[in-house]
ROSE-850793 format. One record per residue (C-alpha): residue number from 0; x, y, z. Coordinates in Angstrom, 1 decimal. Example, Ala and Ser with C-alpha at 12.3 -4.5 7.8 and 13.67 -1.06 7.14 Angstrom:
% ROSE-850793
   k     c1     c2     c3
   0   12.3   -4.5    7.8
   1   13.7   -1.1    7.1
% end
This chain:
% ROSE-850793
   k     c1     c2     c3
   0  -36.0   82.3   82.4
   1  -32.8   81.1   81.4
   2  -33.9   77.3   82.2
   3  -36.4   77.3   80.5
   4  -35.2   78.6   77.4
   5  -32.4   76.0   77.8
   6  -35.1   73.5   78.3
   7  -36.6   74.5   74.7
   8  -33.6   74.4   73.1
   9  -32.2   71.4   74.1
  10  -34.1   68.6   71.9
  11  -32.5   67.2   68.8
  12  -36.1   66.6   67.6
  13  -36.5   70.6   67.3
  14  -35.2   72.0   64.2
  15  -34.4   75.3   66.3
  16  -31.6   73.3   68.0
  17  -29.1   72.9   65.2
  18  -27.5   75.2   62.8
  19  -25.7   74.9   59.7
  20  -21.8   74.3   61.2
  21  -19.9   75.1   57.7
  22  -21.9   78.4   57.0
  23  -21.4   79.7   60.9
  24  -18.1   78.7   61.1
  25  -17.3   80.5   57.5
  26  -18.9   84.2   58.4
  27  -17.1   83.4   62.3
  28  -13.6   83.2   60.1
  29  -15.0   86.1   58.7
  30  -15.7   88.0   62.0
  31  -12.4   87.0   63.9
  32  -10.1   88.4   60.4
  33  -12.0   91.9   61.0
  34  -12.1   92.1   65.2
  35   -8.9   90.5   65.8
  36   -7.4   93.0   62.6
  37   -8.6   95.6   64.8
  38   -7.1   94.3   68.2
  39   -3.9   94.0   66.4
  40   -3.7   96.7   65.4
  41   -5.0   99.1   68.4
  42   -1.8   96.9   70.4
  43    0.8   97.7   67.4
  44    0.6   94.0   66.2
  45   -0.9   95.2   62.6
  46   -0.3   98.5   60.4
  47   -3.3   99.5   59.4
  48   -6.7   99.0   60.3
  49   -8.1   95.7   58.5
  50  -11.1   95.7   55.7
  51  -14.6   94.7   57.0
  52  -15.0   91.7   54.6
  53  -18.4   90.0   56.1
  54  -20.8   87.6   53.4
  55  -23.6   88.6   56.6
  56  -24.4   92.4   56.0
  57  -25.7   92.3   60.0
  58  -22.6   91.7   60.8
  59  -20.7   93.4   58.9
  60  -23.0   96.9   59.8
  61  -22.5   96.3   63.6
  62  -18.7   95.6   63.1
  63  -18.1   98.7   61.4
  64  -20.3  101.0   63.9
  65  -17.9   99.1   66.4
  66  -14.5   99.9   64.2
  67  -15.7  103.3   63.9
  68  -16.6  104.1   67.7
  69  -13.3  102.5   68.7
  70  -11.2  104.6   66.1
  71  -13.2  107.9   67.4
  72  -12.2  107.3   70.7
  73   -8.5  106.6   70.0
  74   -8.2  109.6   67.6
  75   -9.3  111.3   71.2
  76   -7.1  110.1   73.3
  77   -4.0  110.5   71.2
  78   -5.7  114.4   71.1
  79   -6.2  115.0   74.6
  80   -3.4  113.0   76.9
  81   -0.8  113.4   73.7
  82    0.1  109.4   74.5
  83    2.4  109.0   71.7
  84    4.8  111.6   73.2
  85    5.2  110.3   76.7
  86    7.5  108.0   78.1
  87    6.2  105.2   80.5
  88    6.6  106.5   83.7
  89    4.4  109.3   82.4
  90    1.7  107.1   81.2
  91    1.5  105.9   84.5
  92    1.9  108.4   86.7
  93   -1.7  108.7   87.1
  94   -2.2  105.1   87.8
  95    0.8  105.4   91.0
  96   -0.9  108.4   92.4
  97   -4.6  106.1   92.5
  98   -2.8  103.1   93.9
  99   -0.8  105.0   96.3
 100    2.9  103.8   95.1
 101    5.8  105.6   94.7
 102    8.9  104.3   92.4
 103   12.4  105.4   92.8
 104   13.9  106.7   89.0
 105   15.8  103.2   88.6
 106   12.3  101.2   88.7
 107   10.9  103.7   86.4
 108   13.4  103.5   84.1
 109   13.1   99.9   83.9
 110    9.6  100.1   82.3
 111    8.8   99.9   78.6
 112    5.7  101.4   76.8
 113    5.0  100.1   73.4
 114    2.5  101.3   70.5
 115    2.1  104.4   72.4
 116    0.2  106.1   69.1
 117   -2.6  103.4   69.8
 118   -3.3  101.7   73.0
 119   -0.2  102.1   74.9
 120    1.2   98.6   76.1
 121    3.2   98.9   79.6
 122    5.6   96.4   80.0
 123    6.6   96.3   83.4
 124    9.0   94.1   85.9
 125    6.9   91.1   88.0
 126    8.3   92.7   91.0
 127    7.2   96.2   90.3
 128    3.8   95.0   88.8
 129    3.1   93.5   91.9
 130    3.6   96.4   94.1
 131    1.0   98.3   92.0
 132   -1.6   95.4   90.7
 133   -2.2   93.7   93.9
 134   -5.2   91.5   93.4
 135   -3.2   88.9   91.3
 136   -4.4   89.5   87.7
 137   -2.0   88.2   84.9
 138   -2.4   91.4   82.8
 139   -4.7   94.3   83.4
 140   -6.7   96.9   80.9
 141   -6.2  100.4   82.7
 142   -9.7  102.3   81.4
 143  -10.0  104.9   83.6
 144  -12.5  107.4   82.9
 145  -10.3  110.1   83.0
 146   -6.9  109.3   81.7
 147   -5.8  107.6   79.1
 148   -6.6  103.9   78.8
 149   -3.7  101.2   78.1
 150   -2.6   97.9   78.9
 151    0.0   96.8   81.7
 152    1.7   93.5   81.4
 153    4.4   92.1   83.6
 154    7.8   91.4   82.4
 155    9.3   87.9   83.9
 156   12.6   86.7   84.2
 157   12.3   83.7   81.3
 158   11.8   85.1   77.7
 159    9.7   81.8   77.3
 160    7.3   82.8   79.6
 161    7.0   86.7   78.4
 162    6.3   85.1   75.1
 163    3.6   82.6   76.1
 164    1.4   84.8   78.4
 165    1.8   88.7   76.2
 166    0.9   86.4   72.9
 167   -2.3   85.5   75.3
 168   -2.9   88.7   77.3
 169   -2.2   91.4   75.1
 170   -4.5   91.0   72.7
 171   -7.1   89.9   75.7
 172   -6.5   93.3   77.9
 173   -6.4   95.3   74.2
 174   -9.8   94.2   73.6
 175  -11.2   95.0   76.5
 176  -10.0   98.9   76.3
 177  -11.4   98.5   73.0
 178  -14.8   97.0   74.4
 179  -15.0  100.2   76.7
 180  -14.7  102.5   74.0
 181  -16.9  101.2   71.8
 182  -19.6  101.0   74.9
 183  -18.8  104.8   76.1
 184  -19.8  105.5   72.4
 185  -22.6  103.7   72.3
 186  -21.5  100.6   69.8
 187  -22.4   98.2   72.1
 188  -25.7   97.4   73.7
 189  -28.2   94.8   75.3
 190  -31.5   93.8   75.8
 191  -31.4   92.8   79.4
 192  -34.6   93.9   81.3
 193  -32.9   95.8   84.4
 194  -29.6   98.0   85.4
 195  -27.6   95.2   87.0
 196  -28.9   92.6   84.5
 197  -27.4   95.1   81.9
 198  -24.5   95.6   83.9
 199  -23.8   91.9   84.7
 200  -24.6   90.8   80.7
 201  -22.3   93.7   79.5
 202  -19.0   92.6   81.6
 203  -19.9   88.8   81.1
 204  -20.2   89.9   77.6
 205  -17.1   91.2   77.4
 206  -14.7   88.7   79.0
 207  -16.3   86.3   77.0
 208  -15.2   88.0   73.6
 209  -12.2   89.2   75.4
 210  -11.1   85.0   75.6
 211  -12.3   84.4   71.9
 212  -10.3   87.2   70.5
 213   -6.8   85.5   72.3
 214   -8.2   82.1   71.5
 215   -8.1   81.4   75.1
 216  -10.4   79.3   77.7
 217  -13.8   79.9   77.1
 218  -15.3   81.6   80.5
 219  -17.1   84.7   81.8
 220  -17.6   86.3   84.8
 221  -19.6   89.1   86.1
 222  -19.2   91.9   88.7
 223  -20.7   89.7   91.5
 224  -18.0   87.5   91.5
 225  -15.3   90.1   92.7
 226  -17.6   91.3   95.6
 227  -16.7   90.6   99.4
 228  -19.0   88.7  101.3
 229  -20.6   91.9  102.7
 230  -21.0   93.3   98.9
 231  -23.1   90.2   98.3
 232  -25.3   90.0  101.2
 233  -26.4   94.0  100.6
 234  -26.7   93.0   96.7
 235  -29.0   90.4   97.5
 236  -31.4   92.3  100.1
 237  -31.2   95.5   97.1
 238  -32.0   92.8   94.3
 239  -33.9   89.9   95.4
 240  -33.6   86.7   93.6
 241  -32.4   88.7   90.5
 242  -29.1   88.1   92.3
 243  -29.4   84.5   92.4
 244  -30.8   84.4   88.8
 245  -27.6   86.3   87.5
 246  -25.8   83.7   89.5
 247  -27.2   80.5   88.2
 248  -27.5   81.8   84.6
 249  -23.6   82.4   84.5
 250  -23.1   79.4   86.0
 251  -25.0   77.9   83.1
 252  -23.6   79.6   80.6
 253  -19.9   78.5   81.8
 254  -21.0   75.0   81.9
 255  -22.4   74.9   78.2
 256  -19.0   76.8   77.6
 257  -16.9   74.4   78.9
 258  -18.7   71.3   76.9
 259  -18.7   73.4   73.8
 260  -14.5   73.9   74.4
 261  -14.2   70.5   75.0
 262  -16.2   69.6   72.2
 263  -14.3   71.4   69.5
 264  -11.4   69.4   71.2
 265  -13.2   65.8   70.6
 266  -14.5   66.1   67.7
 267  -14.0   65.9   63.5
 268  -14.2   69.8   63.0
 269  -11.6   72.5   62.8
 270  -13.4   75.0   64.8
 271  -11.7   76.6   67.6
 272  -12.6   78.5   70.6
 273  -12.0   82.0   68.9
 274  -15.0   81.2   66.4
 275  -17.3   81.1   69.4
 276  -16.5   85.3   69.1
 277  -19.5   86.0   66.4
 278  -22.2   84.2   68.3
 279  -20.9   85.9   71.6
 280  -21.1   89.5   69.5
 281  -24.4   88.8   68.1
 282  -25.8   88.1   71.9
 283  -28.2   90.6   73.3
 284  -29.0   88.9   76.8
 285  -28.1   85.9   78.5
 286  -31.3   84.0   77.3
 287  -30.2   84.5   73.3
 288  -26.0   84.0   74.5
 289  -27.5   80.5   75.9
 290  -29.6   79.9   73.1
 291  -26.3   80.5   70.6
 292  -24.9   78.0   73.0
 293  -26.9   74.9   72.6
 294  -27.6   75.1   69.6
 295  -23.7   75.2   68.7
 296  -23.3   72.5   71.0
 297  -26.1   70.1   69.8
 298  -24.4   70.7   66.2
 299  -20.8   69.5   67.2
 300  -22.0   66.8   69.4
 301  -23.4   65.5   66.2
 302  -20.2   65.4   64.6
 303  -18.0   62.2   64.8
 304  -15.5   61.9   67.7
 305  -11.4   62.2   66.7
 306  -10.1   58.5   66.7
 307   -8.5   57.9   70.2
 308   -4.7   57.6   69.5
 309   -3.0   54.4   69.5
 310   -1.4   53.1   72.6
 311    2.1   52.0   71.3
 312    3.1   50.9   74.6
 313    0.2   48.7   74.6
 314    1.7   44.6   75.6
 315    4.5   46.2   77.1
 316    5.2   45.8   81.0
 317    7.8   46.3   83.9
 318    9.1   44.6   86.7
 319   10.5   46.3   89.8
 320   12.8   44.3   91.7
% end
């Protein structure tokens, strides 16, 4: 179905194949301001929740529903787990027990916690972080079914490395907490046709939104990507062609996302990867997201390329002796 949809839209003579880029960009910036404002509030980077000022009433209503759902979960977490009054060691006690790691008093004392009255951000020296998180993740959104949700970030020896990593990963992982909360409250749903497709699209959308919120590289994945070889074999036996269809659709979407990202860099446009967040937020299935991606890409490809930099060294050479 996705490939059929891709062919239907990927035609320059199809009026559906493009949209008004300026209008979309304006709406995308309004959405990004509200969405990133919510993420920054949750991470303690902003003092208050942003006003939702969006010209598209449908987007505004959906964003308000999302924000209200997240706010309810935040209030419930504060009331149930009293995170604002806990120190860093208390915040991660449940996680340490779950992963079977015991830390000394000195190690616990080196861990720092911020924004405890919002979504706690726990900063952990890299060596200790690697004891706790063994899958190589640069940062983690810890979202247990029972217990407080929080963000875990490693502390590196170089301040410059910390600044770069935390600037991207704090909003990225805070988004994941917000998305999970909104999902549990019923504010995030999709129209995929089966349980495995619903689960796969939910995870793909979550990751793509995280990258847009942090202006990272556009890329998504599903729970299938982390399966063991045996797990994949069993899933293919259970779900048959549906399993392979999802894998091919995710590959096609990521290829299109990469094409869009390169076009944003190479074309005469002021769009950023963050502006893609709105169409991801609007999407209700793999198919609708691909439709939007193709329309955006066609619109971007119609824009002239940026002038290539002049080679100021032209005409010069070197001689090795």
